Each structure stands twice: as C-alpha cells, then as structure tokens.
MINU-191464 format. One record per residue (C-alpha): x, y, z. Coordinates in pm, whole numbers, plus 50000, padded with zeros to 5 digits. Layout:
N
XYZ/...
REM end
This chain:
393
518215179548758/516695157449049/513765133848944/511585118849220/510005086949098/509405068849446/505845082349508/504685047449610/507225047349894/506305084950019/504835112549807/506005147849890/503665170050076/501965198349879/502095233950004/498495233850084/498835204650314/501885219550482/499905251750556/497015232550696/499125209350908/501095238451059/497835258051117/496415228151305/499495223951512/498775258351667/495905241951863/497215232852199/494995205452339/494525169352375/491445159352161/490225138652465/490515168552714/487475186652816/488825221452837/488565246052537/491855236252382/490765200552406/487365207352259/488925226151970/491365197751890/488535173851899/486515193751659/489385194451409/489715156651463/486075150051385/485865174051106/488975155450937/487245122151004/484135133550822/486195147250535/488205114550493/484955093850535/483505114550243/486415108650021/486455070350059/482785064850064/482635056150438/480615067850747/482725088850981/482195063951264/483915038251043/487195058051027/489695048151295/492795070051295/496205049351317/499835055951302/499915044750941/499095016350694/501214991450881/499224995951221/495954996351022/496744962150854/497904947951176/494874959251360/492594944351092/494234910051078/495154903851453/492054921251574/489844899051366/491454868651493/491364878251864/487684890451809/486854854451662/488614838451952/486684859052192/483524850952026/483924813351957/486624803552209/490344802252192/490414765152098/488504770851776/490914771751475/491564804751295/492994808550947/493644839550716/493664834950347/495934858950126/498414856349839/502104857249895/502354889149679/500874911149969/502804939250132/505044927150426/502794944250663/500274916250580/502664887850539/504534895050859/501334900751070/500104867250946/503484849151025/503194864251371/499574850551416/500834817551288/503614816451556/501714832351845/498134823351792/498364791651575/496454809051299/496794790550978/497794808750662/496024797150356/497864809250038/495924820149743/497744818649414/498404848449190/498854848548806/501934859748615/500834895848644/500434895449018/496534892249014/494914869849257/493644836649100/489934835149178/489774798449127/492624794549388/490504816549622/487524794749570/489584763249641/491034779049953/487644787550091/486284753450024/489234735550189/488814749150552/486924775150748/488684809150691/488494837150955/489384865850706/490524870550356/493034898850302/493844913649963/495494943849817/493324967849624/496494972849387/499854956549424/502244981649567/505124966749364/504054958149018/500834980149022/498314952848910/494744962349039/493014933949202/489614921549128/488014932849458/484294928949356/484814893549258/486934885749576/484204899849792/481514881649613/483284847749633/484284853249997/480774863450104/479304832449943/481354813450200/480474837450489/484114851450500/484784888350575/487244906750355/489944931050448/491684952850176/494974968850187/494335001549990/497585018850073/498985017649736/495685025249549/494765055449763/494875087149559/495345068149230/491915051549169/488355058449308/487695040549633/484275035749783/484195014550087/480475013650106/480254998649743/483244975049788/481354954150053/484574946950249/484704946750626/487814968150668/490274988150461/493765002350547/495005035950435/498085056350479/498535094350454/502175098350345/501395079450009/499135107049900/501205138050028/500115136950402/502345132950690/504385101750782/502885084551105/499165089551013/496845064450861/493355049550912/491545017550928/488125019550795/486034994350976/482434987450887/479985000051127/477984966351092/481104945251170/481874934451532/484454957551693/487764939951656/490274936751951/492584965451975/496394960951947/497134978852252/495084993552542/494945023152748/492105048452706/489785035952426/490035069852260/488635055051932/486735024151840/489104994051867/492125016551923/493665034152229/496225062352228/496245100852211/494845110751860/496795133851630/494375161251543/496915179951310/497905148151147/494375139251081/493725174550933/496785170950715/495455137050586/492125151150495/493695179750309/496065156750124/493285134350010/491145164649896/494215179349708/494945144749551/491295139549450/491275173249268/494295166049059/493505130048992/490315138948830/492075164448609/495415145748558/494715108148546/494955105948164/498095125748156/499685104848413/498945072448230/500355088847918/503585097548105/503885063648245/503375047047905/505945072247761/508495061848026/507815025547971/508105028747586/511375049347619/513015025947860/512244995947661/513545011647342/516885020447491/517074987547693/515014962347493/516314933647715/514114947548015/510754932348091/507744951948207/506024933448494/502494934148619/499354937948430/499594962348133/496004968848119/494634972148477/497264988848677/497965018848869/498385049648649/501765059848782/503355025848839/506095011048614/507914980148721/510774964848514/513204936248549/516604940248408/518464908748317/521994904648445/521534932848699/520854935849067/518054961549153/520064978249427/522934983849193/520545000748941/519285022949223/522785035549312/523505041948945/520275061048888/520855080949215/524095092249060/522075109548805/519795124649073/516975099348993/515185084849298/513455051349246/513245017749438/513424981249385/510084976449552/511354944549733/512104936650091/515274946050257/515374928350584/518044942150832/519944958250548/520204925750348/518484929649995/516344900549881/514704892949549/511114905549518/508694881549708/505994895049475/507834884749155/508584850849309/504954846549374/504214855349017/506624827048896/509454850148803/512794830548823/514874841949122/517804854148886/515444876848718/513694887449026/516894903249163/517054927848883/513724945848974/513294983148962/510025002549044/509525037248903/506205054949042/505105087648908/502695112649056/500545140248915/503385164848969/505855144648736/506765163348416/507635152948061/511135167348111/511685143848409/510555113948212/512865123447932/515695126948177/515335092648296/515135077647941/518225096847843/520495079848111/518845045648133/520845027447857/524165038648049/522735028148377/521784992648258/525074988148069/526984998048389/524714975548601/525354945748374/529074951448376/528834953148773/527124919948763/529504903948532/532474916548735/531054901549055/530574867648886/534064867648740/535474875849090/533334846849227/
REM end
C-alpha cells in the first residue's frame, strides 16, 4: 500500500485538471500572436487569469503568470528593490525585512540582493512555534528604512499560520509595503488579496494539483510596476516571456477543484491530521510535534524524533511505501538541519530529526492507520542507525 504524504512538496494532479490541461494543449498558437490560433490561446489565458483572480480575491490585471512560486518570490523581492533604486537613485540604501524561517526562495533571493545590490537584510524574530514576533517586526521597522517586508502566509515546514493582518497593519504604519509567500497556504485556507492589504502575493500551481512550472505573482494594481527579472517582449506586466496558456488553464481548474473539496473536507482533513499526530505520538512518545497546534495548516504535521536523522527516517518510511519529507534544505545533495527549526530555537541535534507529513483532501483513514502501524518500527530502526553511527565515530 503506497501512502503519499508529501503534498506540501507537490500535490498529484486530479483527473479534471489533467483533462483540462490536455484539451488546452490542443490549441496551437502563441498567446501574443495575432492569427486565429494566437487569439484562441490568448482567450484561454485571459479566461484563466480571471478565474484565478476570482479565486484569490484579486483583479485580473493583478495576476502575472510566472514559472512557479520561486520566480514569483524573486520577482517580488528583486523587482521591488530595483524599482526603489530606479525611483530614488541607486545610492539610496535598500533593505528587506523577513524572518529566518522563510522558504529558501525568499532567503536566497535576499542573500543575492545583499551580495549584488548591497540590500541589507533585517531579521525579524519568530517564536518557538515559527510565528513572526510582532514586537520584533516593530523594532526592525523603527531601526532603519525598510524597502519591503516579506512574510509567509503559513510556514511551509511546520505549518504555522502567520498574523498577516497585524504584519500589514504594523508595516503600513511605517509606510512599508508587504509581500506574502502564499505558496504553502494556497488551497488550504481562504486567501483574499484585496482584503489582505499586501502589495504582492506569490502562488504556485503544483502545490494544489496543477502542473509544475506554473505560478503567479499577484501584484496590486495600485503599486508601482516592479522591475522584471528578465526582458524581451513585455508580454505581461513586469514580466517578459511566452505565456503558457495550457498551464494557466490547468492552474485555474486546479484552484477551482481544490476550493470545492476544501469547503466540504476541511474539518475531515483536520481530524485526519490530528488522528495521525495522536497515533504517532502514542507509538513514539519521545517525538515532539512542532509548530502552532492551534493555528496551522489543516494538513500539516511536523515532528522531530530524538536520536534520529530525518533523511534516515525518510528512507525507512519509503521502504514501507510511505512518501514524506524532512521539510529542510538539501543543498547540492548535502542534508542540513532545518533552518526553520533553528530559527524557532530548536537545538541543532533535535533539528536534524525533522520529518514533515502533509496530507491533502484525498488522504484516507486507511492511509493514516498504515503510517501509524509502522512508525514505531521506523523510529526504533532510525535510533539504532543513529547509535550505530555514533559508535563507529
């Protein structure tokens, strides 16, 4: 029995999305071309843009299609810095404020800006559940002029939901725009860009059952157009490059399918997650559940297992046909302790033993029970492997 519990990495594509994707691929034409095929592709693209905008509470002109969440985040951060330099002069200092618990797409983009554009990074603290410390945010904004605040809507590793309204209120009082990374939250909680009051929001299709390589940056129509990452056509606002009409259609359908099942199945998903947490902690009580237990994504469960390495646990689970992740970085094939857990104050030895199990609306009770039934053996073998390595060392 194969059990897929890695939906925060990629969620499988539902049949309705596959069918819409294949049908849209039958349209032969560049959406920017003026012939009949091009106009047909453009019509598909704009219809998808309107449908996605409606799903996330935005105006269609605010939806800029990208190759995924990483490009959307990089466009928001780098584009904002470049736009600020263009507006105020390159000699005027720039700074981005974020926590160290962000996705690496954010952290690495800020590191690049620091190195290439001398953009300062102002770190905002998080509490022991991975939630942004609002007093720290207030302090950071009072210490220097910040160009942009960037925050997750919900942490992609430990699942904690961030206080976006309060983040926006505090930032706005200092005249600082906010970008939110909603990649992990999309499809699991209601998003309304208009109500959030942020300047930009990053999305990705494959997290909700859409195709890999498709995403969107939602950029407020009242904001200055940000600088593009690359140039060569200006096919969209603040972005150049041939548009993927079929991918946009599949993204729209995936969001609509996910919205329908979310409304019907959110309580069931929470119950399944809690059943999984209770079951795993019952058979392996030494484990620690991480992240907020009250305000978290409905399908996210994150544990640390003392005396184990997360990658070892993944291999052992994989032997049982259970697919999960550590949720931590793996740079050039070298595992690292979770930077999110380290930011939360978790000791490095404990942070190594991280495992993330993420459910979706298709997850069944039988699959949950299957994971619980093998987990004690997995942890026992993982601890033995850890002890063996220490003995050899």
